[in-house]
N, C-alpha and C positions, 0 to 999 in steps of 0.2 A: 178097490183102489181109493186113494184120497185125492180129491180134486180141489184146487183153489181157483176161484173165479175172480180175476182182477178187473173190475169194472162191472158193477151190478146194474147195467142198463137193460134195454130190451133183449139184446142178444145174450148177455151174461145170465140173466134171470131165466130165460127160456132154456138155455143149455143146462144151467144148474138144476132146474126142476126135472128135466129129463134124466139126468144122471142120478139125482137123488131118488127118483121114482124107481130106477133100475137097481137100487140098493147100494149105491156108492156113497161114501162120505163126502160131503160138499161143504166148503167154507167160502163165504162171500167176503171179499176185501172191499170195504166201503169207507167213504169219507165219514168223519165224525158226525156231521150234520145228518147224513142219511141213516147211519147206524142208530142214532138216537130215536128215530121214528120207525125203525124196522122192528117188527114184533116176533121175528124168529121163524116165519113161515113164508115161503114163496107161493104167491097166489097167481095162478095162470088162468086167464079167461080167454076162451076161444069158442066161437060158434062152430068151427070146423072140427076141432079136436076135443071139445068138451072142457069143463073146468077142472082144475087140479090144484091141490094144496099139499105141499111137502115141507117138512122142517129142514132148515139149513142154518148153521151157525154163521155169525158175522163177526169180523174183527176189523179193526182200523189199521193194523199193521200185521203183515204175515211174517212170523218168525218161527213157524213150526214146519217140520218136514212134510212134503206132499209128493205124490207120484207125478201129478200133472199140474202145471200152472197154465190156465187158459187166460190169455190177455185179450179182453173184449172192450177196452176203452176205445175212444176215438183218437186219431193221431195227435191232435193238439193237446190231449191230456196224457199222452204216453209218459213223458218224463216225470210228471208229478205222480202218476200212478206207480211207476217203478220205484220211486222213493219210499213207497209204503211196503216194499218187499225187502226183508233183511239182506244185506250184501252177502252174507255167508251162506244164504239159502241156495241149495243146488237141486232143484227138482229133476226127476228123471227125464221129463219132457216139458218143453215150454212151447205152447201153441198159440201164436198170435192170430186173431181173426179180424184184424183191422183192414180198412179199405186203403187202397193206394199202392205205391211201389217202393217207397223209401224206408218204411219201418223195419224190414228184416235186418238191415245192417247194424243199427245200434243194438238191437236185441241180440244179434250174433256176438257183438263185442262184449255184451254183458254175460251171456249164458253159454257161449261157445256152441259146440255141436249138439247140445241138448235142444237147441231151438229148431223147431220144424217150421214149415211155411204152410199157412192155411188160409182158407177163404170160406165164407158161409153165405148161402143164399137163404134169406128168411126175412119176413116182415113182422117185426115184433116191437112193441112200444111200451116202455116203462111208464106207468101212470102214477106211481108213488113208490117209495122205497119198499121193495119186495113184491110189488104188484106189476104184472105185465099182461098186456093184451096181445095175443098171437093172432095176427091177421091172416097169414098165408097158410095154404094147405101144406106147403113144402117146407122142409128144413134140410138143406143139402150142404154137406161140408166136404171140401176137397183138401187133401193134405199131401205134402211132399217133404222129403228130407233135403237138407243141405249137405253137400259133400263133406265128409268128416275131415278132410285135410285141406279144404279150400279156405284160404284166409279171409276172403270177402264173404263167402258163405251164402250168397244169395242165389246166383243163377247157375247152379251146377247140380246134376242129378246125384242122389245120395244112395248109399248102400250100407252094408255092415250093420253096426249097432243101431244106426239111425233107421235103417230099413226094418229091423226087428221091432223097434219102438212104434214105427208107423203101422205095422201089421197089428200089433196089440191094441193100439188106439182105434183102429178101424173096427175091430171086434167089439170093443167097449161101446162105441157109438152105435153100432148096429143093434147091440143088445138093448140100448136105451131108446131104440125106435127112431134114430136119426140116420138119414142117409149119409154114407161116407164113401168117397171115391179116392183111393190112393193114386197119386200121379207120380210119374218119373221126373218131371221137370217143374221145379218150383216157380220158374218164371211164368209158365203156362197157368199155374194156379192163380196167380195174381192178375194176370192180364185178362183171362177169360171172364172174370167177374167185372173187371174195370171197363171192358169194352161195352158192357151193358149199362153198368151203373153210372159212369161218367156222363154220357150224353143225356141220360134220363134225369139225373140229378140236376144238371145245369138247366135243362129245358123246363122242368117243373118249378125250379126256383125262379127262373126268368119269367115264367108265366104266372107265378104266384098261385099255382093250383095244380091238381093232379093231371095225369096223362090225358084225360078227356078234354081238359081245358087247352092243353098243348095242341091236340088234334084239331080243335076248332079254330085255332089261329094259324092260318096257312103259312105265314112267314116262319113261325116257330116250328111247325111240323116239318117244313123243308129243312130248316137248320138242324133239327134233330136227326133226320135221316142222313144228311150230308156229314154231320159231325160223327155219326156212328161209322160211316165208311172211312172217314179220316183216322179215327182211333184204331180201326182195324189195320190201316196202312202203317201207322206208327208201330203197332205191335209186330207186324210182319218185318219191319225194318229192325226191330229188336229181337228178331229170330223166333217169334211166336206166331204161328199160323192160326188165324181165326176166320171162320166162314162168315163173310159179310152178309151173304144172302140169308143165312140162317138167323143172324143177329137182327136183320131188318124184319124178318118174319116174326120174330119174338116181339119186337117193339110194336108191330102192327096188331098183334093178337093179345097183348096184355090187357087186362080189364081197364076201363077208363078211370076207375077209382084208384089205380096204382099211383102211389105217392112215394116220396123219398125222404129220408131223415134230414138231408141237407135242407130241403124246402121247409120241413117242419121246424128245424132248428132256427133258420133265418126268421121265420114268422114268429116263433116263440121268444126271440131275442137272445137265444143262446150264443154266447161269444167266448172264445173264437169258434167258428164253425170249421168243418173239415174241407171247405172249398179249396183252399190252397193245397192241402194234402192230396186231394183228388186230381186237380187240374195241372198244377205246376210240374210234377214229374213227367206227365205226358207231353206238355208243351215244350219242356226242356229236351226231351228225347226227340221230338219232332225237329227242333232246331239242330240238334246234333246229327241227325240222320238226313237233314235237308228234305223233310217231308212237309209239303204245304198243308196247312190246317186252317183255312180261313173261317169255315163254319164253326169249328171248335173254338177258335179264338173269339169269335163274335158271341157265341153262347156264354163263354166264360166271362166276357165283358158285361153282358146283360145280367148274368147271375150276380156278379160282384156289385153292379149298380143297384140291383134289388136289395142286396145285403146292406149297402150303405144307406138306402132309403128307409129300410125297415126300422121302425121305432123299437128301441130296446127297453122292454118293461123292466123296472127296477128289480123285482124279485128274481129275475132270471139272469142277471148280468154275471158273466164269467162262471157259468155253471152248466152242468149237463143233466139238469133235473128232469127235462122233458125230451121226448123224441129220440132216445138213444136206440136207433134201429139200424139195420144193415140191409 
């Protein structure tokens, strides 16, 4: 199969390397500045998985047919990234792996029922064009179809042609050594990642440090746990059941070194960050469903304040050159 990776950050490079190693043709869609420094090889560095180097072409604009278009940019960069995909291009499947809740709708408007809904759990950081450090032992992808006839296309279970595409992609990912869980409900795919990521991202950003720093600050640790419960309540009001006890156990057992790309981006001066894309849809749904979220609101306020206070180094303004992880 031919795969295009739109967004050659940490997630995109790790995914592209795994697919290329499995024998698939992979093309990376890069900005001009990144492509000029890319030498045609994806270098993966991992103490847990071992190092890997695989060849992959790079283009600045995608105007060739592909079987799968993987969208791995962050939400603030989505519109600019899609402008690098030829309007007439119709991949068999379009798989976004962005964080948040709002991105499936514009993608559905662009690509119709070819768009699936996806989420990935991985900790991978781009260190240079084509170079990625894979920190986590895991790489788990969840996928669901959108209903072929649903005009909004986001929160309805899929079947038919979409289901067949989903099954084929699950096999491809498994062959590439990546975990893949097909789901019936696309809303669950998005929410089950967000309930973990959102409180963790806000807390590490507010603390200006990894999870171990959050745990040593009693006020932030309490806010983290309360915010996690609140996000689960908002998900439940949005018709997605999440086990809050299991989520809290996960937060309590993650390694203290656990960090988030939001914190790294804020520290590195990457602007805009995905803070708004992560927090605002949840806060908006909380208001719509009349769910009280005081801890989540406070964590979001502290994270935004930290973002305002962080100095923006000149080389990193308005770019995603560092810390593109998920």
